[in-house]
N, C-alpha and C positions, 0 to 999 in steps of 0.2 A: 634909529636904531631897525626902522622899517625896510630901510634897504640893505642891510645886513641879513635880515630875516629875508628878503625876496632873493639874496644872493645865495642862502645857505640851502633856503628850500630847493630854488630852480639847481643848483649842484645837486641834489639827492633826485629830481624828477631827472634831470639829464642821464643820472647812471642807472637807474631804475629803467630808460628808455633804452640806453645803449645797451644794457642787460635782455632787454625783451626782442629788441629787433634783431634775426639775424645778420649775420657777414661781418667785414672786418670794418671796426668804425675807428681808423686811426687817431682820435683826437684827442689834445689835453685837456687840462683842468680847467682852463679859461674858456675854451670852444664846449665842454659838455655843459657847463654854467648857462651859458650863451644859450646855446639850445633846447636847457631847461625854462628858464625866463622868457624865451621868445615862444615855448611850446604853451608854457600856461599863459601868456598874452593872446596868443592866437585863440586858445581853449575858450579865454573870457570872452574876447569879441565874437567869437560865431555863438556861442553858448546864450550872449546878447541877441545878437542878429535874430538867432529862432526861436526867442522867448522863453530857453531855459534857466536864464540867469537874469535878477534886474542888475538896472545899472547901479556901478558901483562895486556889485557883487563879485568877489574872485571865482574864477574854475575852482572845481573841485580836482583832489588828486589824483583821481584816475582820468577825467578828462585832460591834466594837465600832461599827464605822460602820453596819453592819447596824440596829445597837440606836439609834444616833442617829436614820436614817432615819425609823424606824417614830415615833418621838418628834416628828419634825419634820412627819410627816404629822399624826399626831396634833394636835400644836398649831396646824399650818394650819384643821384641819378644829375645833377649837375657836375659833379666830380666826377663821372665816367666819361662825360661828353668831352672834357678838355685835356 
């Protein structure tokens, strides 16, 4: 059940990140969910490396959204070059 919960929260994080980031993000539901989940994982990893989170502690919602926005910006840069 935790995998389903992670996917649902990742989708919400991806939607919020796409709404906050300006520009055209033509992504589908699956790509939005993947961006949200990866943003949360990246925020958790960076937070643990910086000492903000303990090992095994998930990142907060705002940090996850910021991580997803960073991934969307990086994806836009890669997509623009090709």
